[in-house]
C-alpha positions in Angstrom: 3.4 8.4 -25.5 0.9 6.2 -27.2 -1.7 8.7 -28.4 -3.5 6.1 -30.6 -4.3 8.6 -33.4 -5.9 5.9 -35.5 -8.4 5.2 -32.8 -9.4 8.9 -32.7 -10.1 8.8 -36.4 -11.9 5.5 -36.3 -14.2 6.5 -33.4 -14.6 10.2 -34.0 -18.4 9.8 -34.3 -18.7 8.6 -30.7 -18.6 10.9 -27.5 -15.4 10.3 -25.6 -14.1 10.9 -22.1 -10.4 10.9 -21.8 -8.9 9.9 -18.4 -5.3 9.9 -17.3 -4.9 6.4 -18.8 -8.1 5.4 -20.6 -10.2 6.8 -23.4 -13.8 5.8 -22.9 -16.1 5.9 -26.0 -19.9 6.0 -25.5 -21.6 3.5 -27.8 -25.1 4.0 -26.4 -25.9 1.2 -23.9 -22.3 0.1 -24.0 -18.9 1.6 -23.6 -15.6 0.9 -25.4 -12.7 1.3 -22.9 -9.3 1.8 -24.6 -6.3 1.6 -22.3 -3.5 3.7 -23.8 0.2 3.6 -22.8 -0.1 6.9 -21.0 1.3 6.9 -17.4 0.6 9.4 -14.7 2.5 10.3 -11.5 2.0 13.0 -8.9 -1.3 13.9 -10.6 0.3 14.6 -14.0 0.2 12.7 -17.2 3.8 12.3 -18.3 5.0 13.1 -21.8 6.5 9.7 -22.1 4.4 6.5 -22.3 5.2 3.0 -21.3 4.9 0.7 -24.4 2.3 -2.0 -24.0 1.2 -0.8 -20.6 -2.4 -0.5 -21.8 -2.3 -4.1 -23.0 -1.0 -5.3 -19.6 -3.8 -3.5 -17.8 -6.5 -4.9 -20.1 -5.2 -8.4 -20.1 -4.8 -8.3 -16.3 -8.4 -7.1 -15.8 -9.8 -9.8 -18.2 -7.9 -12.4 -16.2 -9.3 -11.3 -12.9 -12.9 -10.6 -14.0 -13.1 -14.3 -14.8 -11.8 -15.3 -11.4 -13.1 -13.0 -8.6 -16.6 -14.5 -8.5 -18.5 -11.2 -9.0 -20.8 -10.0 -11.8 -18.9 -7.5 -13.9 -19.2 -5.2 -16.9 -16.9 -7.0 -19.3 -18.6 -8.2 -22.5 -15.6 -8.9 -24.8 -12.0 -8.0 -25.4 -12.2 -9.3 -29.0 -12.2 -6.4 -31.5 -14.3 -8.5 -33.9 -17.1 -8.1 -31.4 -16.9 -4.3 -31.2 -19.4 -2.2 -33.2 -16.7 -0.4 -35.1 -16.9 1.5 -38.4 -15.6 -0.4 -41.5 -12.6 1.9 -41.6 -11.4 0.8 -38.2 -8.1 -1.2 -38.0 -8.8 -4.0 -35.6 -5.2 -4.5 -34.7 -5.1 -1.1 -33.2 -7.6 -2.3 -30.6 -6.2 -5.7 -30.0 -5.2 -6.4 -26.4 -6.0 -2.9 -25.1 -9.7 -2.6 -25.4 -12.8 -3.8 -23.6 -16.4 -3.7 -24.7 -18.4 -3.2 -21.5 -21.9 -2.6 -20.2 -22.7 1.0 -19.4 -23.5 1.4 -15.7 -24.5 4.1 -13.2 -21.2 4.4 -11.4 -21.2 4.3 -7.6 -19.3 7.5 -6.8 -17.0 5.8 -4.3 -13.6 4.2 -4.6 -13.7 1.0 -2.7 -10.3 0.5 -1.3 -9.3 -2.7 0.6 -6.0 -2.8 2.5 -4.3 -5.9 3.7 -1.0 -4.2 4.6 -0.1 -0.8 6.1 1.3 1.4 3.3 0.9 4.6 1.4 -1.6 7.1 2.9 -2.8 4.5 5.3 0.7 4.3 6.9 0.9 8.1 7.1 -2.5 8.4 8.9 -1.6 5.5 11.2 1.6 7.3 12.3 -0.5 10.4 13.3 -3.7 8.9 14.6 -3.4 5.1 15.0 -6.1 4.6 12.5 -6.8 4.4 8.7 -9.8 6.3 7.4 -11.1 6.5 11.0 -10.7 2.7 11.5 -8.7 2.2 14.7 -5.8 -0.3 14.4 -3.7 -2.1 17.0 -0.8 -0.2 18.3 2.9 -0.9 17.5 2.4 -1.7 13.8 5.3 -0.8 11.4 5.4 0.3 7.8 4.2 -2.4 5.4 3.0 -4.6 8.3 0.3 -7.1 7.5 -3.0 -6.1 9.1 -4.8 -8.6 11.4 -7.7 -8.6 8.8 -8.2 -6.7 5.5 -9.9 -3.4 6.1 -12.3 -1.4 3.9 -11.3 2.3 3.5 -13.5 4.1 1.0 -12.6 7.3 -0.8 -14.4 9.8 -2.9 -13.8 9.7 -6.7 -12.0 12.7 -8.1 -12.0 13.7 -11.7 -8.7 15.4 -11.1 -6.2 15.4 -8.3 -6.2 13.0 -5.4 -9.2 11.0 -4.2 -10.1 11.9 -0.6 -10.3 9.2 2.0 -13.6 9.1 3.9 -15.0 7.1 6.8 -17.5 4.3 6.4 -20.1 6.4 8.1 -19.5 9.1 5.5 -19.9 6.5 2.8 -23.2 5.4 4.3 -24.4 9.0 4.2 -23.6 9.3 0.5 -24.8 5.9 -0.9 -27.0 4.5 1.9 -26.1 2.0 4.7 -27.4 -1.0 2.8 -25.4 -0.4 -0.4 -22.3 0.7 1.6 -22.4 -2.5 3.6 -22.8 -4.7 0.5 -19.9 -3.0 -1.3 -17.7 -3.4 1.7 -18.5 -7.1 1.9 -18.0 -7.7 -1.8 -14.9 -5.6 -2.1 -13.2 -7.5 0.7 -14.2 -10.7 -0.9 -12.6 -9.7 -4.2 -9.4 -8.6 -2.4 -9.2 -11.9 -0.5 -9.6 -14.0 -3.6 -7.0 -12.0 -5.5 -4.5 -11.9 -2.6 -4.8 -15.7 -2.1 -4.2 -16.5 -5.8 -1.3 -14.0 -6.0 0.3 -15.4 -2.8 0.4 -18.8 -4.4 2.4 -17.2 -7.2 4.9 -15.3 -5.1 3.2 -11.9 -5.0 1.8 -9.9 -2.1 -1.3 -7.8 -2.9 -0.9 -5.1 -0.3 -4.1 -3.2 -1.2 -6.4 -2.6 -4.1 -8.9 -0.1 -5.4 -12.2 -1.2 -6.9 -15.1 0.4 -8.6 -18.7 -0.7 -8.9 -21.8 0.4 -10.8 -25.5 -0.3 -11.2 -26.6 -2.3 -14.2 -30.2 -3.6 -14.6 -30.7 -3.2 -10.9 -27.6 -5.1 -9.9 -24.3 -4.0 -8.5 -21.5 -5.1 -10.8 -17.7 -4.7 -10.8 -16.4 -2.2 -13.3 -13.3 -0.4 -14.6 -10.1 -2.4 -13.9 -9.4 -5.1 -11.4 -6.3 -6.0 -9.5 -3.8 -4.4 -11.9 -0.5 -2.7 -11.1 -2.2 0.7 -11.5 -5.0 -0.1 -9.1 -3.1 -2.2 -6.6 0.2 -2.5 -4.8 2.0 -5.7 -5.8 5.1 -6.7 -3.8 7.5 -9.6 -4.5 6.9 -12.0 -1.6 10.5 -13.2 -1.4 11.6 -9.6 -0.8 8.9 -8.6 1.7 10.2 -7.2 5.0 7.9 -5.4 7.4 9.2 -2.2 8.8 10.2 -0.5 5.5 9.0 0.5 2.1 8.8 -2.4 -0.3 9.9 -2.9 -3.9 6.8 -3.1 -6.1 5.5 -3.9 -9.6 4.2 -0.6 -10.6 5.4 3.0 -11.2 8.2 2.8 -8.7 11.0 3.5 -11.2 9.1 6.4 -12.6 8.3 8.0 -9.2 11.8 7.5 -7.9 13.3 9.1 -11.0 10.9 12.1 -10.9 11.8 12.7 -7.3 15.5 12.8 -8.1 15.2 14.7 -11.3 14.7 18.2 -9.8 11.2 18.5 -11.2 9.2 20.9 -9.0 5.8 19.1 -9.5 4.2 22.4 -10.5 5.4 22.7 -14.1 5.0 20.3 -17.0 6.9 17.1 -16.1 10.0 16.0 -17.9 10.3 13.2 -20.4 11.4 9.9 -19.0 14.8 8.4 -19.9 14.8 5.3 -22.0 16.1 3.0 -19.3 13.3 4.1 -16.9 10.7 3.4 -19.6 12.1 -0.1 -20.3 12.5 -1.0 -16.6 8.9 0.1 -15.9 7.5 -1.9 -18.9 9.4 -5.0 -17.7 7.9 -4.7 -14.2 4.4 -4.5 -15.5 4.9 -7.5 -17.7 6.7 -9.5 -14.9 3.7 -9.0 -12.6 1.3 -10.1 -15.3 3.3 -13.2 -16.2 3.9 -14.3 -12.6 0.2 -14.0 -11.6 -1.4 -15.3 -14.7 1.3 -17.9 -15.4 1.1 -17.1 -19.1 3.5 -15.3 -21.4 2.7 -11.8 -22.4 1.9 -11.9 -26.1 3.6 -8.6 -27.1 7.0 -9.2 -25.5 
């Protein structure tokens, strides 16, 4: 795992919140978000990291922030712009860090689905709906939906986020804000899906976060990465079955077959699973951005 010990020494004076993947340092009116190489699965952070995963996520997000047509929190990805102590080694931050505006986070995960997969497919099989949104009958696993749908969820500090209805979202954040977030989230998904489709990748769904900054709703966290979205190779897409994907698929499949009970500390990943997962993240980045990953 990439624990980034030098960063902890360099930034020890700043309050920090450690997530499953990111370490977020509070710099006052700004935050420094550092994407480590940690990887999680089945609600556990695994003892093995994926080399350069944090760089892929950061570079991906910077690419999309510039293209989705929404105000956002990103200030800079250049370590020279960061308010770091003189002892900090800039190369440790390069490629995996974002200086961002601090916001009042909207406590809702804004999920947009263009295809029927994951928990949406499970709910559809039982109820013919996704997050209470009724869908046409006869759809199959991974089927493209007639229109992208907005399916919010509550944000969870640990464990799974919980899907909620749009009515429940309105009760939590107000109907005006909920309606605006739905409109803008679908717009981000459409833009991303259209560009990715031109480059041979299906964006099945994505999860977005928003926050208030100076009275304005802005896009925050990460955008359209393999950790926040399902990316499928378009040339292998077949409705009616699960799809190959550009994410943790190798990791999840190996863990399912490893005999791990999902209640005890997870096992370390084999070298080939680590290398295959790293390659998938990089392939997704290079196909969509049409640029070579700098740390290959």
